[in-house]
N, C-alpha and C positions, 0 to 999 in steps of 0.2 A: 278297465284292464290295462296293466302296464304295457308300454310299447316294447316290442321286441327289439333287442339290441342288434343292430346290423354289424356284421364283421366285414371290414373292407377287404376286397380281393387284393392279392399281392400284385404289385405293379411289375409287369414283365421287364426283365433286364434287357436293354437293347443289345443286339448282336453287332459286333464290330464288322461292318460290311465294307470298311475302307479297303480298297484294293492295294496290294503290294506294289511298290514302285521299283524302278531300276536301281535307284540310289539306296533304297532300303536293303535290297538283296546284296548289292555290292559291299555294303557295310559289314555284313556278316559272313561273306564268302571268303575262302582262302584266296590269297593274292593271285595264284595261278588260274583261278576260275573267274576273276572279276571281268576279264575281257570277253568272256563268253556270255555274259548276261546282256541280252538284247531285249528290245521292246516286245518282239513277238514271243519270246520265251516267257516273259513276265505275263503277257496276256494269257498264254496257255496255262500258266500257273494259277492265275486268278480264276480261270474257268474251272480249274480242278477243285479249288476250295469254295466254289459257289454253292455247293450242296448244303442246304440249311442245317441238316442233321449232323453233318460231319465237318462243317467248315472249320471250326476251331481246332478240332482234332488234327485234321490234315495240315493246317497252317502251323501249329505247334511242332508237329513232327518234321515238316520240311525245314523249319528254322533250327530245330533241335538236333538234327543228325548231320549237320554240315561238316563235322570233323572227318567223316568218311571221304569227303572230297579232297582231302590232302593226298590221297592215293593218286599218283600221276596217271594211272590208267582210267580213272573215273571221269565220266562226262556229266555235264550238268543235266541234259535231257534224260539220260539214263538214270541219274540220281532221283529226279522228280518222279519218274515212273516206278522206281524201286520203292520209294517212300510210300507211294500210293498203294502199291501191292502189299507191303508189310503192314500198312495201316488197316487195310481190309482184313488181313490175317489176324491182327490184334483185336479186331471186332468179333472174331469167332467164325469168320467165313473159311471155307475150305480153300485149298490151293487153287483148284480150278475156278471156283467162284471169284476168288480174288483176281486171278489172271484175266478172266473174262471182263471184269469191271475195269481193269487197268488198261486192257487192249481191246476195246469193243470193235474198233475198225479192223484190226488184224483178225479177230475172230470171224467177223463177217466175211472177210476176204477168203479165209480158209473154207468157210461153209460154201461160198460161191464156187470155189475150186473143187468142191466135193471131197475134201479131205475127211477121212474117217475119224471116229472118236479116239482111236488108239494113237493116231498121229498127233492129235491135239493134246492128248494126255502126256505124250513124250515131250512136247514143247513146254508144257506147264512144269513138268518134273525138272527139265533142264534149267528153266528160269529160276525155279525155287532153290536150286543148288548153286546159283550164280554167286560170284565173289561179292558183288556190290550188295545184293540182297542179304547175304549172310553177314556182311559187316553191319548193316542196319539192324539185323536181328540182334547182334551182339550189343549194339547201342541201346536197344529197347528192352533188353532183358533186365528184370529187377531181381536182385539176389533173393533167394528163399528166406534168408534170415530177416530181411527187411519186410517182406510180405507178412511173415508170421511173428513179427515183433510183439504183438499183443498176446499171442498164445504163449510165447516165451515168458513174458512177465507173469501170466496166470500160473504157469507151471512153477515158477519161482515162489509165488505166493502160496501155492498148495504145499510145496516142500517146507516152507518156513512154518506153516500152520501145523504140519505133522511133527516137525522137530520140537515144537513147544506144547504139543497136545499130551496131557498126562494120561489120557484114556487109552493111548495106543502103547504097544510094547516098546521096550527099550531098543529092540532090533529095528523097528520101524523108525523110531526117533533118530537112531544112529545112521541109518541109511539116508534119511532125509537130510541130516546135517552134512553127511559126506557128499551128497549130491550138490548141496549149496556151495560147499568148499571147492568142489571141482569146477563148477560152472561160473562161479563168481570170483575166482582167484585173479589176482593182478597179473597183467601180461608180463612175461619174462623179458628181461633186457636182451635185445638182439645184439649179438657180437658180429662185428664186421671185420673181415680179414682183407687187408689191402696188399696186393701184390706189387712190390716195388723193385722187382728184379729188372735189370737192364739187359735188353737184347742187343748184342753187338752186331752191327752191320758192317759193310765194306768200308764206309767212311771212317769209322773208328779205327779199323785196322790200318788204313792208309795214313791216318794222322799219327798213329803210333810209329809206323815205319819212318815217317818224315822226321819225327822227333829223335828217333834213333840215329838217322843220318846226320842231323844237325849236331847231336852230341859228339859223334865220331869226328866230324869236321872241326868242331871247337877244340877237341882234345888234340887233334893233329896240329892245329894252329899253335897251341900252347907249346907242344913238344918242339916244333920247328923254330920257336921264338918269334913268330910273326905277331902273336898277340899274347897278352898275359892274362892271368886269372881275373884281375880287376876289370879289364876291358870286357871280358866275356860276361861277367856278372852285371855290368852296367849297360850292356847292349840290349836293344829291343829286338824282338823277333819279327814284328811287323811294323813297317814304317809307312804310315798313312794316316788318313783322317776318317772319322766316323760321321756319316751323314744320316740323319733321321728322315725316314720317308713315311709320311702319314698316309693311311688308307683313304 
C-alpha cells in the first residue's frame, strides 16, 4: 500500500511580545505629551497589551490614535484608558462591558461602596459621551463606501451586463447605461473663490492722516519759498537704516 502523504502543520507565527519603551512612545507622541511619558506609565501600558488575544489590536490602536493627543486638554493616562474602552467597543462589547474591563478597580470600589446599578450605568453613559472617547471613535470610524467597496464594484458589473444584454428591454438597457453614466462620471472641477478684500484698521487710517499732514507741510514750504519742488521730490520720508533680525 502506498504511504499516506503527510501534510505539515502550519508553523505558528510568533507574536511580538517585545514591550514598548519610553523612547518608542516619545517618538510617536506630540511634543507637548513627550514630557509626560514616564517609566511607570509605559509599564501600565505594557500590562494593558499583555492579553494574548488582544495584544496586537490594543497596541496598534494606542499607536494609531495619537493625533487626538494634540488637544491641549487631553492627558496621556486618560488617552490610554479611552483607547482601551473604544477597543473593547470595536470588539462588539456593550458600553457597560467595555467600561468594566477598562476600569475593573473602579468598578470594584463602587460595588464595595454599595452603589446601585443605576448609578454605575450613569457613569458608563457619561464616559461614553466624553470628548476624548468620541475623538477616538471618529478616528476609528471607517467610511461606509470603503467597507462596501466590493459591493459597489459588483453593482457596477451588474449594470454593465444589463446594458449589453440583448435579451432585456431597451428600457432596462437604457436605465442601466444611465446608472453607469451617473456613478462613473468624472469629478467636476472645483472652483475656488479667494477673498482678497482688505479690511482697514486704525493703523491704515493713521498712516493716511500722517501722509496728508506731510503733503500740507510740503505745500506750505514751497509757497513760503523755504523749499522748492525739486527738494521735495528728492527728499526721503524716513531717514534711517534697516536691520535684519533673524528668528
